[in-house]
N, C-alpha and C positions, 0 to 999 in steps of 0.2 A: 617453343620459343627456350630456348634452355638457359635459366638463369644460375650462375653460381659465385657467392659470395663467401670470403673467408677474411677474417681482420687478424692481425698480429698484434698486439701491442708492446712491441720492444723496438731496444734501439736498433737502428739499421747498422749491419757493418759498415764502413765508409770504403769497404774496396768490391762491395757489390752492387752490382749494376741492378740501377731500376729501372724501369721502362712504362711509358705508358702510350696508346694512339686514341684519337677522338675524335669525332667531326658531329657535329651539330646542324641540321637541315630544317627549313622549312616544309612543310607541307602541309597543304589546306585546312590553314590558319593555324597549325600547331606546332611547334619547334620540337621535334625527333630527336634523339643523340643515338650517338655508337659509339661504345666506349668498351677498349681492350685493354686490362692495365694485370701485369704480373710483378706482383710484391712493391708496387709504386708509392713515394711516398702521397698522401692525403693532400698536405699542402699545397703541391705539385700539381698533382689530379685538377682539384678540386677550384685551383687558381686556373690553371689551363680552361677548363670547364667554361669557367664564369665569364672569362674572355673570350671564346670563341660565343656565347651567348651572348655579350654584351650587357652583363650585368655585373656589377661592383660587390665583392666578396666580402662579408663580415663576419664574425663571428671566431676564427681560427683565432688559437693562441698558442704560447709555445709548450703548453700540456700535449700537446700532437702533431707537435716539431716532425715529431721521428716516427710517427704512424705510419705503416704498410697497408695498404689494401690490394687485394688480387679480385678483380672482378670481370666480366665477361657478360654486356648489354646490347642488343642490336636491336635501331630503331624503337625505343622506349620514351615516351614522352619525356620531356625534361623534369618536371615536377615529380616525375615517379622515378625519375634516373638519380637525381640526387638524394632522394628519401632514403632510394637503398641503399646508396651509398656510405651516406652519412649515419643508418642507422645499424651497417656493420659493425662499425666500432664504436657506438655506442651515443651516438647524436641524433641532433631532429636538426631537417633543412628545411627552408621555406623560401618560396622564390615569391615576391611582392614590391612591386613598386622599382624595378629595376636593380632590384640586389638579392642575392644569394646569401642569407641566412643562416649561418649555422649556430646553434648552442647545443650545450648538455645535453642528454636525455636521461629520461628516470634512472632514479638508482634505487638501492633496499631503503631510502630512508621514506620514501613514497608510498599511502598507502595504496592498497590494492586500489581503488576506484577506481585513484588517476593510471597506472597499469592499465584498468579494463578501459579508461576513457582515449587511451594510448593507442591500445587493440583496435578502438572500434575505431577511429579515425583514420587508420591507413587502410583497413574492412572496408570503409567506405569511401576512401579515395578510391582503392582500387576497382571498388565495382564500378563507378562512375568513371573510370579508363576501360573497363573489360567487360562493360554492361552486361553482352554476348556471348561471352565466352562460357563454356561448357560445365566451367566450375564459380559461375553465377550466383546462379543458387546456395549454391554451399556456403557462399560469403554472405550471402543475405540470412541463412541461418543461424550462420557463428555470429554477428551482429544480434540477433535474435538470444541467444543463448547468453550472450556478454551483458543484454541489456537485464534479462532473468536474475543474474548470476550478483548484478547491482542494485537490483529490487524494486526495477524500473517494470511494473508488469506490462503496464497498457504501452510502453513503447517496444516493450517484448512483443507482445500481440503484432501490435501495426507491423511490424517483420516477417511476422509469421505472414501476417494477411497478404502484407505486399508480395512472399514469395510464392504464395498460391496464384495470385491476382497475375504476374508478372509471368511468372512457368510454370502454368499448370500442368504441363505436360513433365515434370521434373519428376525423377522419383523420390524426391526428395517435399515434395507437392502433399503426398499424404502425412507424413507424420508431421509436417508443419498444421494441420488443420487438428491434429489431434492436439499437437502440445496448445495448438491457440483456443480451444475448446477449454482444456486443464487450467488455463489463466482466468478465462471466462468462468471456468466452475469454482477458481479463486475467490472472485466476486461476487458472484454468489449471484452470478448474469444466467439464470436456467437457461430462459427462454433463446438468449443468443447462445450460447454453450449447445444449447441442442441441435439449432440450426448447423453449427461446426459438424458436430458427429454427423450429422443427418448426411450431411454434405460428403463427408469421406465414406459413408455404407452405400453410396449413391455411385461411387468413382468407378473407373473402369478399370484404373489402374490395380493392377496387382500389388495386395499389401498383406501384412500379418495383423492386422489391426482391429478385423472383424468382432471378435468376440472383445477387447477390450471397450472399443468404441460404443458398439451394443450398450455393454456395462454401465460407461457413462452417459448413454442415451438415456437409458430406463432411471438412472439417478436423475437427471434432469425433471424427467415426468414427473416423476414420482415427487421432487419438491413443488412442480408445477401442480401438486394437489391432483393429478387424474391415476389416481389409486388404482383402480378396475387396470389400465393400460400398461402400467408398470409392473402388476404381478402376472398378466402375460408375458409380458415381454421377459421378466423372469423365468417364469417358467419356458421360455423358448432357448433360452440361452442353456439352462441347466439339461436342455433335450440334447442341444449340441454338442455341448464336450464340457468335462470336467472344471473344475477352477485350477489354473496352472500355478497359482502361490496359496497363500498364508492369506496374502491383505487380499486378493482377487476374491477367496470364497467370504471371507468376512464381507466383504464389497457388496457381496451379493445377498447374504443374509441380512445385511441392514436393507437397501432397496425393500423386500420381503417383509421387514418388522413394519417400517413404515408405511408400505401398502396395506400388509392387515390391519394397521389400527386406524389406518383411513377409510377401509370399509367397512368398519366396528367390530371387528375380529376381534379384539385389546385379550383374551384369554393366551389365544393361541400366539399374538404376537409375544407377548410375553415370556410362555414355551420359547419360543424361537433364541428370543432375545437370554433365558437364562444360557443359555448352550455359547451365544458370542461372549460372554462374559468370562469365562472360562479364556479366552483366546486374545484380550484387549493386551496391546503391546505400548503403548504409551499415552500421555496425554490427550491426543486429537483421537483416538479409540474411545477413550473414559470419557470426553466430553459427547458426543457424539452417541453413544450406551447409554449416558443419563438422561440426553434430549429424548433418546428412543421410549426410552422407559417412562419417561411424564407420560408421552403421546401414548404410549399401549394402557397408561394405568386411567388414564381418563377416557377410553377407548370401552375399559371394562369396567367405568363406574368406578375407578376405585382413587376418589378425589384425593384422598388425604394421601395416598400414597402420591400420586400425583404431585402435591404440593410438596412433598417433603426434596423427590425428583429435582423439581424444577429449584428448590433451593440450594439444592448441591449443586446442579450446574451452574447456577450463578457465582458459586465461589470458584469454578474454575475458568470464569469466560473473565472478558473488560468488555469496553465500550456499548455499543448496541444493543450485542447479543446478550450482555449482563441484565441490561434494564429490560430486555423482552422477556428474559427468563424469572427475574424478581415480579413483573408484572401477571405472569403465568401464575406462579406460585402464591400468588394474594389472590388470584381470581380463583386459581383451584380451592386454597386453603374459604374463600368463601361460601365456595360451594357444596365444600361439610360441615357448614357450620363453624368454622374455626376461625373468627374474627382474631382471636388473640394473635394465629399465626400472621392473617391477613397485616395486620396493624405491623407484626413484626417485620415482613418481608416491605412493605411502605414504608418502613422506616430507613430499613437496609437501601432503599431505593432513595430518598429522600438524603440521605449522609451522599449517595454520588450526583445529585444533583436532580433527580429525576421525582417527578413530587405525581402521585397516583392518589389524585384528589376524590376522585369517584369511590375506589376501593377505601380509603379511610372513612368519606363519608357513611357509605353502607356499615363500613363495620361499627363505628363509633355509635350509629343508631342504632344499630343492632345490640349493643352492649347498654344502651340507653345513656349513653356517655356525649351527645350531642349537643342539649341544649343547653347543659349547665355549663359545658366545657366551655361551647362556645360564648357563651355571654359572661364567662371569668377573663378569658382572654381578652376581651373585647374591651373591659374594664380597667386589666393591668397596661392594655396599650394606651389607655385614654387618660391613665396617669403619667406614665411614661410619657407620653408626646405633656403634656400639663407641668411637667420638670423642665422638660426641653424649654420649652415656653418661656419657665421663669428663669434660665439661665442656671440650673441643676444639673448641669451635664454628667457631672460624674452618679448623682443619685438614680439619675436615666436611665445610664447604662448600666447599673448593676440590676434595676428591675428590666430591663431589655434583654440581658443574660439570661435573669430567668425566663422569660419568654420563649426564650428560641428555642428551647427541647421539642416545646409545640407547635413549633414552625412549618410544617409539612404537613398539619389540620387546617390551617389558617384559609380562609377563602381570598381570593387573589387581592382582593379589594383592601383586606388589611393587611396580607403578607407587603403590598407595598407601603402603604403607612409604616410600615414595620422599618422597612429599608428606608424612609424617608426622615425618621425620627433617630435612626441608627446614625445613618450620614451624618445628620445635624451635631448629634453627640457628640461622635468619636473625631471629626472635625476641628471643635473645640477644645477637645482633651489630649486627642494625639495627635492628631496633623489632617491636613486635604488629600494625604497619598492614602491615608488609612480609610478614610471617607470612599474615596475613588476607588479604592480595592473591593471593599466593600458594597456598592452600588456594582459595579461589574457582575460578582458574583449572581447580587439578588435580579438583575435585568433578564438571565438564562430561564428563569421563572414566572415570569412576568410576560403574557401572552396580550395585552389588552392596549392596542396603539394610546390610547389617551393614559393609561397609567404611565406606560414607558414614556411618555412625553412628560410626564410630572416627575419622573427622576431627571431626565436630561436638564430639565430646566434648572430643578437643584442643582446638579452638577455643574451647570453654566456659573450658577449663583455665590457657589462654594470656591470654584475656582478666580472667579471676577474678585471675589474678597479679597484673594493672598495678589490679586496681580498677577495673574494667569492667565493673561487677557485672551491670546492665540487660541490656546486649550480651552479656553469658555466659550469662544465662538464655534468649535469642534463639536463642543458638547451642545448647545444651543442647535447645533444643525443634526444632533442626534449623532454623532461620532463618539467615543469613550472609550 
């Protein structure tokens, strides 16, 4: 079916002949349009089409009064036809509730995501109207690519999976499996990613993805802790063919290093890692190399070097990966009797809101600091609580600020007492909102349901005291 669209945004000469022909018929419950137009006025064409389809036309104004369109459509669904015509002149069209509505389309002032959303809407509508067309798999792939570019990786993976499920015989199905597997790698969903790459390798459809799929499968396998199997797989890949790119060569060596470290061959892993470090190209490679070095050093018994590698990695990461690196650094420091280093890593983690209580207790006990420090901290907190009870809120806050530097070494019950006292004093000296902010921060470090309940009750009391009854009720219910 041939479709030709051209739009001329200009003023039509008065002597030029304008013409169009159209018809709209009902077939199998759907209204189909046939339209032939050669430099027809948009207003006249859309007006006649609306009348033919028993619709009210809304949205056209003087800005498009002389806009011309040329179009050749045969037996197209009404909604699709009006979208095509309107889109050719920078408008959007929608048929709803007996109305054909035209509105301005996206312009250069709209952000990229809005353009992606518009492209996605057109693709979805086209796929719905032509689900059996030979280009339908490509439409699904295009939707997946759009979602990827928008950062909606879950939606992108769902589109790839839909392509594989609905159009398993398509030549694009293998590419979709590979793309879905790579998206799962981003999520570190190793087993699910391995399943996609395994399915691709079992496919009877010809493709050029055998070595890339085998390599990514080996990556998943080694991340799942199956180190000997991963080593065997890398040996097999190297025997099949040499690496096609620097990235592929680096990926192969990274899998091998992780596998060697996993089976206890730390020295061999470190030797290979030294080769890799000369090929690093960016931050992602650097992060991976530091993690591999930490693992290899641990396997080689070099716990001090492992601690330093984990600590360096933590400086390049954010979120859970940074927290895990700090925990590994502190643990490795303890293994090499570097209690001060362990406390340094624990303090860095505490600033991120992660409390490494076991590490701190072990390090302080080894340094002989535990008993004396715990007694001093508890005594100082008791004094701050007495000051707060007596109405000396400013003095209490001053003492609490001095204690705060050691907060990461407190037992959970002491941390909860600190939070309650600090919130009460802040509420009186600064205001209830400052107290609320403080309580929210400390709740993340309190796991005991009883202690959390005490903080919720205090929050409710503070809010009730200033007349914020609805918020107080929410706090009593455990929501602040």
